[in-house]
N, C-alpha and C positions, 0 to 999 in steps of 0.2 A: 636238650640239658642233660647231665648224666645222672642216671636213678639216685645215687646217694650224696649228690652236691644241695638235692633240695632240704632245705632245714626243716628239719620235724619237730616238734613238742610232744612233749606228754607230761600231762599233770599230775603230781604227787600228793595226795590229801590224808594226812594223818595228825594227829593231834601230839605223836610221840617222835622227838627229834631223831630217837635210835632208830624206831622203825623208817622214817624215811631217809635215814644214811643207810640203811641194808637194804631198801629198793632201787636205791641210785647204785649202790655196788653192784648189785644184781644186773640193772640194765645197762650198765656202761658201756657194753661191748656192741650194744645197739646204733651208737653213734647217733642218739638222738638230745637233745637239748631237754633236761628235765626240772620243770618248775615245781616249787616247794608251796604250799599251802597247810596250815596248822591247824585251820578252821573253816567252818561251811562259809561263813562270810568271805573270808581270803581266797577259796575257791572259786568262787562267783565270780569276785572281781578281776581275778586272772581269766576266766573265760570270756568276759568282757570285753579285754584287751586282744585278745588272740585268738586262734584256732589249735585246737591238739589233736593231736592222733588219735591219743587215748586218755582215757582219765582214772589213775588207780585210786579208788574212794575207801576208807575206813569207814566200817556201819559204824561202830561204837565210839563218838566225840563228845565230849561236852557241849552244852547249849544247843547244837545244831547238830543230830546225827547224820549219818549216811544218809540214809533215806528222804531225811527232808531236801538233802543238799541235791540227792536225783532229782527229786519233784520238782526242784527250781530250775535245775539245768533244763530238764524236758520242757519246762513252760516257756522257753526263751528260745526265739527264732535261729538265733546265731547257733547254740549247743544243742537245739533239739535231737540233729542224728549223730553228736560225737557218743561214741563208742565207752561205756562205762563197765569198769571191772571192780567189783567190790572186794573187798578183804577185810575178814572177820575171824575172830579166836573166840568166838561166843560158845555156850554150852550146845544150843539146839542149831545147828548149822542148817539143818534142813529146810527149818521154819523160815530163816533169814534169808535163804537160797530163794525160797517160794517169793517173799515179798519184794526181793533185789529184782527177780524176774517180772514180776507184776509191774514194777515200774522202768522195764524196758531195759535192763542191765544183759551185757553181751555173755558175762560170765562171773563166776562165784568163786573166788579164791580163798579157804580156810588155812589160818597160820597154823602149825610153822608153814612158810611158803618153802617149795623147792624151786632153786634158781633154776634148774635148765626147762621146767614149765613155765615158771613164771615168764622168762624170757622168750620164750617160744612163744606163747600166747600173746603176749603186747608185740612180741616183731612180727605177728600176723598183720596186726593194725595199722604200725607203722607201715608195712610194705604196702597195705593197700592202700594208706592216705597217702604215701609218695607216690602212686601211682596213679592214684586221684589227681593228686596235685600237677603231676608232670603232663596227663592228659589234658587240665585245664588249661595249664602254662601253653601247652602247643596250640590247642584251641584258640586263645588270645594274642598269641603272635599270630598265627595264620588271619585271624580277623584284622590285628593291626598292621599286617602285610596287604590284606585287600583293600581295607579303609587309606591306609597310604597310597595307593596305587588309586582308588577312585580321586581321592584329594588332589594327586598329582594331575589326574584326566581333568578334572573340574577347574584345577587352577590355570592350566594349558589353555582350557576353553575359556578362562575368565580372562586371562590377558590376553587371548589373539581376536576376539570380537575389536571392531570398531566404536561400537557405544559405548557410551559411558556408563558405568554401572555401580551401583554401591547399595548396600545395606544401610538402613538408617534405624536408630531407636529413639522412638516419640518420647518426648518430656512434658510430662501434664502437668497443670499445678494443682493446687488443693480442689478446686471445680471440675476436675476432668478436661479441662481445655489444653489441647498442645500449645505449648508457647515456645518450645524450641525442638530441635534435633539432635542426636548425634553420630557420627559419623563411625560405624561399627567395622565395615569393610570397604573400599573400593579397588577397583582394576586402574591399570593405567591410562587406559582412554580418559577416563575420569578427568586426570589432571589436564588433558591433553582439551578436553572439550570445555573444561572450567576453568583451567588458568590456576586451580587451588591444588599447592603442593603439602605432602604431612598432614592429610586432613583425618585420618582414624585417631578416632579418641576423641577426637573436637566437635565441638558443635556448630551450626552453621550461623549462628549469631556471633560466636565469639570469631569466625571467620569471615563472615559477612554482616555486620553490626545492620546495614542499611538492607538486607533482603526481606522480600515481601512474606505476607502472612498468609498471601492466597496458595502456596505450595503447600503450607500446615494444614492449610485448612482440606484438600484434596487426600493428604496424606492421612489426615484423623478420619474421613471417609471413609478410605480402604480400609484403615484397621479396624474400624467399627463394625463396616458392614462384611466385610470381607471379600467384597466385590473390586476386581481390577478394574482399573479406569486407564483410559489413555486420553491425552489433553495434550494442546500447544500452550506454552508459556511462553510471556516475553519477560524476560529480564531487563529493566530499564537500567538500571545503572552500569551493567555490562554490554549495554545495547546489542542483546543477542536474544533469539529465538531458538525453543527448546523441544523435538518433541519427544515428550515423556509417558514411559508406560509404568505403572505402579500396581504391586500386587503383596498382600499379605504374607507373610512368610509365620507357619504356625497356625494353632488354632484361634477360636474365639477368644478375647481378651490379650492376645497378644499383641504387642506395638512395635513389635519389628516390621519393615516395610521395604521391600524389593523393589530398586528404582533403576529401569534401563530408559537411558535416554539421549540421544545425537542434536548435535547443533543444525539448526537448518535455516540458518542466517542468510548463508549464500543462498540457499534454495529460493528463499522466499525473496531475496531482493533480484534475483533472476527472474523470478515469474513477475514481480511487479516491473523490471525492464522489458519483459515481454509484453505485457499488458500495456504498460506506456507505450513501447513501440506499434504495437496493435493499435491502440486509440491514436495515435500520432497516424500511421499510414491510413486509417480510416478518414481524419481529419482531413490529410492531403489530400485522399482518394476525393472526398466532398468537396473540397475546395479546387480542385482540378475542375470538376465536373461543373459547378457554380462559375468558374471563370471561364470556361470556355462559352457557357451561356451568356455570362455577360460580355465577353468578347463580341459573340454573335450578335448581341444586343446593340451593343456602342459600334459596330458596324454597320448593322443595319440603319442606324439614326442617321447619319451624315448619307445614306446612300438614298433614302426615302428624299429630300430635298434636291439631290443630283439629281437623282430619274425626273422629278418633276419640273427641275431648272432645263434640260434638256428639252421638254416637249414644249415648255414657255418660249424658248430660243427657235423650237420650231414653228410653233404658231403665232408668235409676235416679231416675225424678222422685221416688220413695218415699223416697229416702236419702238427707236433707239433708248427709251428711257427705262421702257421695261426691260428691255434686254441688257442695260447696264447695271441696275436693280441684281436681275437675274445672275449676272457672272459675280457680282459681289458675294451674292450669295453662295455661289456654287464655291468659290475661294475660299471663304470662311469654312465651308463644312469639308472641303479637300485640306485646308491648314489642321482641322480637328483631325482629320483621319492620320495626315502624317504626324501630327503628336502623340498618339495612338499608338501607330508604328513606333516610333523615336522610341517610346518609353518602354515599349515591348525587345527594342534592338538593345537600350542599355541594361536591361535587366540579363538579359543573356550576355553581355558583355562583361557585366560585375560577375554576374556568376561563374563565368571561364576563366574570368581574370585576363582579360583582355581589353578591359577599357584603358586609354591613356589620359591623365591628365595635363594637360596643355598649360605647367604654370608659369607663372609670372608675376612681376612685382604689381600688387592692385591696392585701390583702396575700398575698402567694404563698405564705405558711404556707395561711393559711387554703385556699384552692384547692386546695393539695397533699391537705390532710385530706381534702376533698369527694372528688378523683379517686380518692384509694385507697379512699376507701370505695364508691367504686361498682365499682371493680375486686376488693374485697374478695371477695364471691362468686367469682367466678370463678378465681381465685387460690386460694380454700382447695377449689373442687372438684375442683383437680387436685391439691392435698397440697403445694402449694409454700409454701417458708418466705418470709416476705418482710419486710427489716428498712429502714425507714426513718429517715433522718437529715437533719434540719432545723436551721438556725442557731437561736438563741436569740430574737437580734434581727429586728423587722420586717424585712421585705423588700417594701416599697413599689412597687409598680408601676403605670402608666397601659395598663390593657390591661381586655380581655372576659373578666371570668371564666368564663364557658361555655366559650370557645374556650380558653383555658387549661387548662383543667378536660379539655377534651376530647383536648387533645395528652398532657398525663399520662396519662391514661384509656388512650388508645391504645396509648403506648409500654407500660404495664403489662399489658394485653391482648395486644400483640404477645409479650412476654417470658413471658407466661402458658401461651399457646398453645404456642409452641414451645420449650417446656423440658418434656422428661421429667417423669414423675409424680414426685412427691418432689424437685423441684430447689427450687435459692435465687435470689430475686432481691431486689436492692437499689436503694432510691431513696435518692439523694442529695442535697441542695442546699447550696451556697456561694457566695460571693460572690468574685467576682475583675475588676479593670479597672472597678466600676461596672457590674457584669452581675452577674444572677443565674445561676449555673451549674448546670443540672439534669440527672444522668446516671442512666441504668436499666440496671441492670449483670443477667445471667442465666449460668444453668450451663446453656445450652438447646443447641441443635443446633451453632448457632456461623454463620459466615457464611464462604463458599470465599476469596480473592485476587480472583477474576475475576467474584465479584457485589457486592462491597464495594460499588462506585459503583452499583450498579441498584435495589438495595432501595427507594430513594424513588421510582421509577418507579412509573408508572399502572399497576396490575393486576399489578404483580411480585411473584411468589413465592418462597420462598425454596428453591434448587436443594437435591434430595433429602429435601424436606419430605413427600413424596407429596402425596394430595388436599390443597387448602385446608384451614385449620386452622378451619372456622368461618367465614370472612371471605370478603371478594370483593376482598383482593390492593389495599385503597384506603387502606387504616388510615395507613401512612407516608406516604405521598403528601399525603394530609389533613395529617398532620402537618409536615411542610415545608412545604405551602402557609400554614397557620396561623401559625406559626412568622416565615416571612418576611412576612406582612401586620404583623406586631408589631415588625419590627425587628430580628429576631433569626436565629440559622442554629442547623441542627442537623447533626448528622453520626454516621457509624457507623462504628463498628472491631470487630475480632473477631480471636482467635490464630489462628481456622481452625475448618475443619467438626469438630464435635464439642466446640469450646474456648469455649461460650459467643459471647457479643457484649454490645456495650457503647453506648448510643445516648445521645449528650449535647446537650442542647439551652440554646442561651446566650440571653438574654433580658434589655433594659435596664431598670436599675434609673430611678427618680425621685429617687432620695435616696441618702444616705450610707448602707451597712449594713454591720458590721463582721462581717467571717469568725467563725464559732463554728458550733458543731454541738450538736444536743439529741438522741440517737438516738431514735427510735420504733421500736418494733416491732409487726407486725400476724400474727402466723401460727395457723394453724389446720390442722388435720388433716383431711384429706379423707374423706367418707363412703365405706366400700366399698361397692361395689355387691352389693344382696342380689338374691336371690328363691331328659301326654308330649309338648308344645310348647314350643322356646327362642328368646325373644326376644333379639337382639343388637343392640343399636346403643348407640353412647356418645350419643347425644340421651334423656337420662335421662327427660322427659316422653315422647317419643315411644314409648320403649321401655314404659314403666310403664303410658301409656293403654290402648297396644294388650295389654299382659297384663291389664289390667284389664276388657277388652273379651272377651279369651278367658275368663278365669273367670267372667265372666258367660254364657258361652256353654256352661259347665260342663265346659271343658279345664285341665287343670294346666298352668300359666303359670310358667317360669323365666326370669328376667332376667340377662342377661349385657352389660356395658358396654365389655368390650375381646376381642379374639381371644383371649388366654391363658386368660381366665375362660370364655370357652365351651369351649376345649377342656376345660377343665379337667371341666365340668359334663358333657358328651357325654362323658367317659371313667366319670364314677360315677352317670351314669343315661343309662337307656333312653330314647330319642327317638324318635318319631313325624315330628315337624315342626321343623324350624328356619326362623325368617327371620333370616335373615343381612345385615346393612347393609354395604356395602362399605368404605366411607370408614372407617376403625376406627383410635384413636391409635396402638396399637403395630403391628399389621399389617394387612395388606390382607384384605376379605373373600373374596377369593380364594384368598391360602394358607391361611385360616382352613378353606375347604372342599375344597380337597385334603387338608390332614392330614384332617379329619373322614372324606373318605370311604376313609383307609387304617384307619379301626376298624372290626373286625368287625361292630361292633353298628350301623356308621350305612352299611351298604351298601345297605338299601332306606330309608334314612330319606329324606322328602323335604326337597329343599335349596329352599328359596324366597330367591332375591336381592331385598332390599327396598333400594333404593338411588334418588339423587335424578339417578343417571347414566342417562340412555334412549338413548344412540345405538346405531346397527348396529353399532358396533364393541366397546360395552360389553356387550352382549348375547351378542354372539358368545364375548368373555372370559368371561362367566358360565357359557356351557354347556361350552367348553375347562375351566373350572375344578370341573365337577360337579355345577353347578346342575342342578334339575329346570326350574324353573320363573322367570321374570324380573318383577317387579312395579317398577313406577315409584312413587316416594313423591309425592303420599299417594295410599297404595293405596284403592281403592274397596273397602270393608265387604264389598260383594256377592262382590269376587274371593277376598279372602280365606276368605269362610264358604265360597266353591266349593270352593276348596284344601280346607278344615281337614273340609268332608263327604267330600269324594275319599279322602282319606288316612285316613277313618271306616270309610268302605266299602271300603277295601282292606285295613285289619287288622282289619273281621269277616270278611272272606273267606279270612282264613290259617288 
């Protein structure tokens, strides 16, 4: 800024207008703005409003003389260093001069004034003021430029960060509690993360009336303590999660809080998905291991009676009746193995999309009758009562009869396996919205609410059912897949554990069918198990074939198919050897063995675990339960004979 363009003011103080006019005329060429004051109070008022390069002050003025005015000027912070030039026409200038200098005057001029001297002296202070003002303006301009550069760098950084950033002013009620906060500043990422536009100057409750109070409490804590905090906040109504860092701006008592935050919803969702996938993989791996163990167990079960049957056929070649009975037993076991293999193949075909339905026009009623006939033997063996209700009218469908029968049979078999002996099973069929609805209800062990959605998963077993009940855990999965291939749906329901379950299948009909029922019932009582060696196995063929081998060897064989039956025989009969299966329907073989060891007569009895479970953990469990030996199905005849010889020798030595 040019030196002479700086506005400069000089204050002229005199009670005589003529004197003021003379001073103005003398200083006119200095190019300054001259301000008049005809009294002390007027001069002080002018000094309150603006700064002056110099003050020309008359000493003799009515009311408040120049010395009093000078004292007041020096007592004020704004005018403390303003140059004062006294002007006087008194009789004793020396005494007045001493008083003036004592008050901090820079000069003392006596009237009459010489224009050149007055102009030169005032001009010095005018130039000094202008130089100081120019320096101040230059420093201010430099400071403003530096500040502007800093602000530009700050703004560039402020807008370049990906995280949302804002400064809020907390708003408190009369009790000092934070009730709201106003947005003072925010970057572009703020709107991107929150979806809030034009938030500056508005409060959070004005923008988001449903905002939670949790964040206000956290920001209040930051403002009160001055300690920065970081926390994860869920904004439920926005369905988002934020990682928030908050710190106070300014010192104690300041309610400005700076907030840096980022939307971590996607990250948390990804982490949840990873945890879910990890849990699913772990569960799948566990199920695979359980399935392989179950498969080995299920395949060994029929192998045991088949192996025994081969020995029987060699040893009883001259007994046609025994041979025929043995052949029938072996055929049943082979059919069981074929059924297992077929189920596995069906799973593989459906999983790879290679299963082919042989559709034809069928009557669902006829297929239901076929499926009931297939499952009757299993239902009767368990002593269940089966009731069947189907409509009188035909139920025409375009479906594969073999697969539909497989669906119904699997549901009936599942109900029979998971229902305690002597239970009830109800099969009902009706029509609804041009669909055939088929339900299988039982009074079995039921399904807990946590497992109801998992019963159709591959290799799933009902929790609390113990060892698999004669299956691989794929029956219901097959049902679901086959129903879906026919364009239908299947669902499971249960009132809870121990309260039975109901499976409902819906299949499309090809023509109109009127609702109606014609009850049919299939009931049968299960055959009670009959029979110094006790064989305990719920697999009838396995138990009886081993019993026949024992009879041929000359030993007395007793047969039991449940833990309770075995314990009853053990109490009433002195036993030397017990072949005990682990997977019994009512209790585990471990529990049976522990209870047998409590009988005084069973202290020296040879307990042999005969099971399809053969891992190291299984062997350790049999030892802990009190078993002497562990044989894995199908047990080799030589191993059985060796045990019997050892037991006979021990008995003879008593």
